[in-house]
N, C-alpha and C positions, 0 to 999 in steps of 0.2 A: 603931202610928203615934204620933208625939209628941202630947202633950196640947195644946201651944201650937205652932202652925205659921204660917208666912208663905206666902201664895199666891205661887207663882212667876210668875203671870200679871199680877196687879194689885198684889201686895205687901201685901195686907191681912193683919194679924196676928189670928189667931182661935183659939179653943179648939176642939179636936176630941176627942170621946169615942171610946171603943173602937169600931172599925168591924167589924161582923159579917163573917164570911167570905163572899166572893162579892159584897160590896157595895163601893161607893166613896164617898168624901167629896168634896163639891163646895164651892167657895168661896161664901160668903154674898153676896158682892158681884158677882162676874163670872160665877159659875156654872160655872167651869172646874174640872176635876178636880184635887184637891190631891194632889200626888205623894207616894206612900208611900216609906218607906225601901227602898232597893234591897238586898236580901239578897245576900250573897256579892259585893258590888260590888268589893271590893279584889281578890279572886282573879280575877274575870272581866276586870277592867281590866288586871291584870298579864299574864294569858294573852294577851289581844288585843295588848298592847303588845310582848310578846316575839315573837309571831308576825309582827307588822309589822316588827320589827327584823330578823328572819331574812330576810324577803322584800324588805327595803329594798335590799340589795346587788344581787341579780339584777335588780331593777327599774331600777337605774341603770346597770348594766354590760352588760346584754344589749340587743340592738337593739330600739328602740321601734317603728320603722316600717321597712318594706322598700318601696323605690320602684323602679319601672321607668320610665326616662325616656330617650326616643330610643334604645332598644335597650340602654341601660346599666342595670345592676343595682347598687343601692346600699343599704346598711343604715346606719341612724343611731341612735346611742345618745344619751341626754340630754347627756352630756358633750361629744360631738361636735357636737351642735346648739348648745350654749352657746358652744363654741369658734368655730364657724362664724359665729354671730351677732356675736361679739366682733371677729373679724377683718374682718367686713363693715362695721364701724362702728356696729352696732346695740347700743350699750352699755347703753341703758336696758332694752331687751327682754331682752338677754343677762343682765343683773343680775336682772331680774324672774323669768325662768325659773329661774335659779340659786337664788334665795331661795325660790320657791314649790315647786320640785321636789326640791331637795337640802337646803337649809339648814333651812327651817322644819319639814318633816316629821321630820328627824333631831332637831331641838330638841324637837318635840312628843313623840316616842317616848321620848327620854332623860328628859324632864321627867316623863312619866307613870310610867315605871319607877322613877325616883327617889322620886316622891311615894308610890307604893304600897309601896316597900321600906322607907321611913323613917317610916311612920305611927306606929310604936310608939316612936319616939325621943321623949324627954321635951321636948327643945328643938326649935327650928326650925319652929314652927307658922307664924310670919309668913313665913318663907322659902318654905315649901310653898304657902302661900296666894298669894304673889306669883307663884310658878311657875305655879300653876293659872290665875291671872288672865291671865298672858302667853299661856298655851296657848289660852285662850278668845278672846283678841284675834287671834292669828295663825291660828286655825282656819279662818276663811272664805277665807284666802289660800292655803291648802295646795292643791297640785295644780292651780293655776290654768291651767297650760299644757295640761291635758287639754282644756279648752274651746277654747283657742287652736288646738290641734292639730285638734280636730274641725272648727272653722271653716275652717282652712287646707286640710284634706283635702277638705272640701265644695267649696271654691272651685276647687281643682285638678281634681277629678273633673268638675265642671260644665264647666270649660273644656277638658276632654279633653287636658290638658297632660301628665299622667303618671298611672300607675296606682299606687295606694298600698295596701299590705296591712299589717296589724298584725304586728309582730315578736314574738319570744319574750318580750321584756321587758314588753310591754304587759299581759300577764296578771298578772305579779307586781306591776306598777304599779297595776292596778285593785284587786288584793287588798290592797295597802298602803293605798290610799284607804279601802276598806271597813273594814279592821281598825282603822285609827286613828280612824275615825268611831265605830265600835262601842266602842272603848276610852274615848273621851270621853263617849259617851252612857251607858255602863254605870257610870261613876264617880259615886258619891254624894259631892258636895263637903262635905256635913255631917260626913263622917268626919274632915276636917281639924281640926275644933274639938271633936269628941266627947271625952268623958272616956274613960279606958281601959276602964271597964266597958261603956259604951255602944258603943264601937268593937268590943269583943270580941263583943258581941251581934249587931251589924249587918254587920261586915265579912265 
């Protein structure tokens, strides 16, 4: 662990001696655990991001839900849902679903892959830092339509209007959500500003 660290909970900068194996260091002010360096952070983040990129395409092109309505059977992909909302005049919702399900997840995956692949470059530290900040800002908005879909399905089922079943794309969709979350959580942002020797030790 670093000798001088800042608590990620309260921000207190404090000195930390070597922590024996099996023990943890806690903040002197808020008593929360001080996060240690994440070993193999770079490789794990890259692996999760590549896996998410692979599953991103089937999650958007395979049917997300299968509906049975008045004897009719329909399958809907994300693109079809966005197009239907746009044609129905629901421009705000259509744009929101597009951003949260297609644009921002792709931006996040590309950004994480770019950061992990370019960490050894001498220049671009500020650019990588800004990309990481953008990723953290858009992170809560990713896959927002999953919650909208859950609410919509609940309302439909309670009203006995139609029968909704998950399609093939929903499993890839859920996997992308989990993998992008793991990619963000496994990345140690201190790698962005480490010296080459420190990065080689921790990445």
